[in-house]
N, C-alpha and C positions, 0 to 999 in steps of 0.2 A: 387334612393329611393323615397318612396310616398312623394308627395307634401302636407303637411299638414300646416296648419297654425299655429304655434309655436312660442312662444314669439323671438327666436332668428332668426327665418326666415328671409334671404337675407343677415347674416352676412356670412364672408367667414375668416375662419382661417387656418393659416400656421403655422402647429404645426410642431417642428423640436425637441419635447421633449422625455426624455428617463426615465427610470427606472420605477418611480411612481408616484410623485407628480405633475409633467406634464403633463402626459398622465391622470391622474385622474381628473385635471382642463379641459382637452380638452374634456374628457366624460361628464362632466357636462354641457358643452357648447354646444356639441353635441347633447345630450339628451335632450336638449330646441329647439333643430332647427337649429342651427349653420352648415354650410356646414364646417366641420373640416377636412382639407387635411394633413394628415402624409406625408412629406417631408423624406423619407428614400434611404437610398445608398444601393445597392448591394455589393460594393468596400469596405464598412467600419462594421463591426459588431458591435452594441453599446452591450456590456455586461449589462446582468441584465434587460434588456428590451425585446428582442423576445427570450431569454434565456440564460443561462450562458456561453453556447459557441452553434456556429450557428449547428453543425452537431455531437452531442453529441452519444457516443454511448449507449446502453441500459445498461450496465454495470458499467458505469461511476457514481461515488456517486451522482456528480451535477444532472446527469440525473435522479437518484431514488428519490433525494430531491427535484425534480421540479416540481414532480405532473402531469407529461403528463399524456393524458387519457390512462387509463389501463396500467398503467407504461410505455408505447409505446412511444419513441421520434417521429417515425414514419419518411415518408419521407421527409417529410417539417417540421420539430421541430419548426421551428420559426413561424409557423403557429398554433401551438397546446401548446402553454405555457402559463399556465393557469394565472401568473402574469399578462401579457400584455392582453391577454383575459377577463380578469374579468375587464378591462378598455378599452375595445377597441371596443365597440359597436358605431354603428350611426357614424362611420366614415368613411374617405377615404382614400388611400393609394397610393402614386405615388414613383417612385424613379428616383433619380438623384445626380451625384456626384458633392456637392458643393465645394468642395476642389479641383474641375478642372476649369478652366475659362469658359468654354461653358455650364458646369453646374451651374454656378453661373448667368451667361446671363437665363438661364431658370427661377434660382430661381427669378429673379430680374423681370421678367415677370410676374410669379404668384404674387409677392407682388403687384404689377402694380395694379392687379385685387383683391386684397382682403382688409380685413380692419383690421386683426391682424395678428402680430406675436408672436408666445408662444415660448419659449426654456428655458429650465433650466440647462445648461451647466455650468463648472467654465469660469466665465466672460471672462479669456483670449482665451477661444478655439474660440468666437465671435470674439475677439479681430483679435487673428491671421487669422479667414476668411474674416476680413473687414466686417463683419455683426454688424454694428454701428447704432442707432436712426438716427444720422446723413445722412449715406448712405441710410438708410432705406427712411427719408424724401426726399431725393432727387429722389427715384423712385414714392412714393407717400404722398404727404404731409403731409395728415389727417390721417397716417397710427399709430394705436396703437401699441406699442413694451412693449411686458410683459416679463421682463427677470426675472428669477426664481433662485436662487443661493443659495448656503451653507450659506454664510456670507452675501450675498448682494452684490450691486455694486461699494461700496464704501468703505474706512477703510482699515486698515493694512492687516485685513485677505482676503480681495477680492477674492484674488486668491488659497487659501487656498482649499483642497481637503477633502471632507468630505462625510459621508453616515448620515443616519438619527440616527443612533446607536450612532456615534461621539458625534452628534451635541446635543443630548438629554441629554446628562453628562456636555455639557460645558456649555447649557442654564440653568442647576441647576435643572431639572426634576430629574435627576438621583440621586440627594443627597436628593430628599424627597421619593423615592420608595425605597421598600426591607424593611426588620424587624429591628426594633431595636437593635436586638441582632445579625444583621448579617454585614459583611464587601462586600465591592464593587466584590467581585469574586461570591458571590451570588445573583447578582442581574441580572434578565432578560434583555435581550434586550427589545428595545421600539422604533420603528418605527413610533407612534402615528403623529409626527411632518409632514410628507410626505402629507396624507391626509389633513390634516388641510391646508397645505399653498396651496393645490390646491383649498378645496374652496373659502381657500382667494383670491387667483388669478382670480377664475371667477367671483367672486364679483367683483374684481378692475377691470376686463376689462369689465362687464356691466355698472359700474359706468361711466368709461371712454368712452363709445359708448354714454351713454346717455349727457354726458359732449359734448361730438362730434357732436350730433344731433342740440345742444343748440347754438354751436358755430363754427362749423366746423373746430374746432382743433383736432389732435390727441395729444398722449402723450407717454411718458415712463413710463412704470411702474417696480418699483424696489421691488421685495419681497424677504425674504430669510428664510431659515428654522430656522435660530437661533433666529429669532425674532417672528415667525409663531405662537410658543406655549405658548410663555410667558402670553397671556391673560388666559391658561389653568390653570395658579397656581397664582391667585392673592393673595389668601389670605397670603401664604407665603412670597411673595415681600414685600406685604403693612406690613407684619407683622414687618419683620425687618426695611423697612422704618420709622415705627411709632414708633416702640419698641426696634427695636433693635434686635430682638429674630431670631435665627436660627432654624427653624423647625426639621429638620432632618428626619429620618426615622419613620415611623408610622407603617409599615406595613398596614392591612386592616383596622386599625383605625381612627377617626375623630378628629381634635380639639374641636369639639364641641359634637357630637353624641356620644350617651354611653348608651348601647353595638352599636357596629359597626364593622362588619366584616362578615366572612364566617363562617357558621357552619354546620359540617355534618350532613347528614339526612339519612333515610332508604335507602337501596340500596348499589350497589354498586359505591363507589366514587362519590355518589351525596352529593351536597351541597347546602343550601342557605345564601341569603345575606340579612343580619337585620340592620337598622340603626334606632335608635330610637332619637329624639331629644330635646323633650318636655317632662314634668311629663304627660301631658295629653296621648301623645303617650304611654308612659308606662304603665301608667293607661290601657291602651287599651289592651298592651300584657299581663299584668296582669290579666286580665278578660279570655283572650284566654288560658293560661297556666294552671291556677285556680291550682297553686302546692302551698305548704307552704312556701318554699322559698321565693316568689316574694313578701312576706311580711315583710322578714327580714327588719330590721332598716338598714340594711347596704346599701342599695338599694332604701330609701323612698324618696332620690333627686338627682337629677343631680351632685351632689357634691359630694354625698355619694356613688353615682354608680359610678363616676371618682376614689375615692380612693380605691375602692373594684372591680376594674375590671377585674383582672383576674379571681379572684374567680366568679366574675358574667358572664364573657365567659363560664367559664366552665360548669355551671348550665345551660346556655342557649343551650348550646351544648349538655348536657344531655338531655333535654326537645326536641331539632329537630329531634335528632336521631331517635326517635318512632315514625317519621312522613314522610311522603312523601312529597320530596321540593316544589312542587306545592301544596300539601294540607297548609303546611305551609302558603306560598304567598296567600291564598286563606283566611285562617283562619285569618291571622294579616292584611290584607289588607282591608277588613271590617271593622277593628276598626281603619284604617287610619295610618296604619303603613308602612313604604316603606321599601317593602320586595321584591325579587324576585329570583327565581332558578338560578343556575349557569350553562349554557347551553354549551355542546360542539358541533361542529358541526351537527352534525346529529340531537341533539336537536333542534338547531335553524330553521332546515330546516322544522322541526314536531311542533315548536311550534306553537297554535292555534294564538294569536296575529298577528304573520307574516305572517300567512296563511290567516286569514282573511283581513288583508290589501293587500295582495297581492304584499308582499314585494320582493319576490325570482321570477323572470323572467325566462321565457324559451329563449334561444337563440341558435340558431344554425350556424354552420360553416363548409364548405366542408370538411377542413382538421381534425378540431377538434371534430365534432359529434354536438350532441344535449344535453345541459346540463341547469340546473338551476343557475342563477348568481343573486348576491345582484342586487336590483333594485334601481331605480332612489331616492334621498335624500330627495324630497318631493313631494306631491302632487298638482296638479291646475285642479281646477275644471272647468274651460274655456280651458284649453290647456294642458291638462294631457300629460307627456312626456311618448314615446313608443319606443319599441324596434322596429325600421324601417328596420334593419338589423343586423345580429350577428357580432363577433368581424372581424376586417378586416385583411383581408391576405396582405401580403408582394405584393407591386406594383399591387396590385388587380384593382386599378382604374387607370392604367396608360393610355388606351385609352381617358378615358373620360377626364382626365385634359389636356392631351394633345393636343388632337383633340377638344375639345369642348370649354373648359376654356382656352386653351393658342393660339389656333389655331396652332397647330403643326402638320402635317402631312406629307405623302407622304415621300419623299427623307430625307425630316431633320429627320422625326422622325425615319425613317429605319439606319441614319447616326450614332443617339443616340443609338439606341438599339447595332449597331455595336461597338460603343465607350463605352460600358459598362456601361451606365447610366439607361437604360430601361430595366428590367426585373422583373420576381417572383420568381429568387433563387438568392441566394447570390453566388458570383463569389468563381470558384472552390478553389481559395487561402483561401478562408475562411474558417476555421476550427470550 
């Protein structure tokens, strides 16, 4: 990789993560200069990480829904899986089977020359492998060990299995999503907890690195999906804590703003989101709409508008249907109203604001081709994050990690190849 003076240059991260939250954290660290080395195994396939299956056929439903480029799994599907590749840039990959004693020794040698170990398995997986903070400290006393699990490293749910969809409902987010007249069967799945935890883990790691710079001490970081999203719902929780009220489902409405929702616009399935919080914003909305109904006493203040919200939404929708969604946005934004068009993926790639900020970035990889990917979370004037390489392929950096980082070469390297540790393709028994 290009040697740049990025903020985390010189930090090495051993990345054991799977699925979404952990790889997202690793990408953030890599974007800002950390050498993030994914430790993967060609003897064990982690589902939902480099694919649903290692070698799917083109006609399998999982292949059609996976989004492989041009709908083709290709010869090496694990290098073409979009979910992984969306978070795979700027990283390195080496392969070793840490379930075997000789593989564990390689892992320990890597930890000894690294700063952070990052994992997001069910805690008992690391327990069975013997990978604990105490063990890691014996290898490197100032190591930072970041554990990301569903329910955390302590408590009665410690080893419960979960995905973001099930965490979402257990932490209460599911109870405030959906429409008031619908039940849980109508509620769409949400996996917002994964990227939320990924960002929080990256912040926790940087804070721990800063602490280590001051004190020389590493530490154990314990994060969990079930707590990561709570701060995104402060109003609902604090309303219950202070007033004993359970919010329930609001649909697209808001406890304060009215009108607040999505309204159909001109065109095929085009919509705009409008939120009006104050009487001043309402006055601005009225100046733009300039129709007789906006002067109706039923809508004269926020209390009146709340009492007549159903009728108000119908009338707002009757106006927005006469206009393009971007036109509605520009007209109301001039009056200080929070409004924006609802974009699908095609429209997001074409949006002038995202284009102007260069949010989508081009990434290339031998097996997946060249595509536009979501870019970095934020910009830095002095050390802007750059795409230094595209999504990492399985085992792509074996020679660099083994030879240069660990000093393993020659006969020792060849033996690890022969015993199934080193490779760029999953073993034949992995389907």
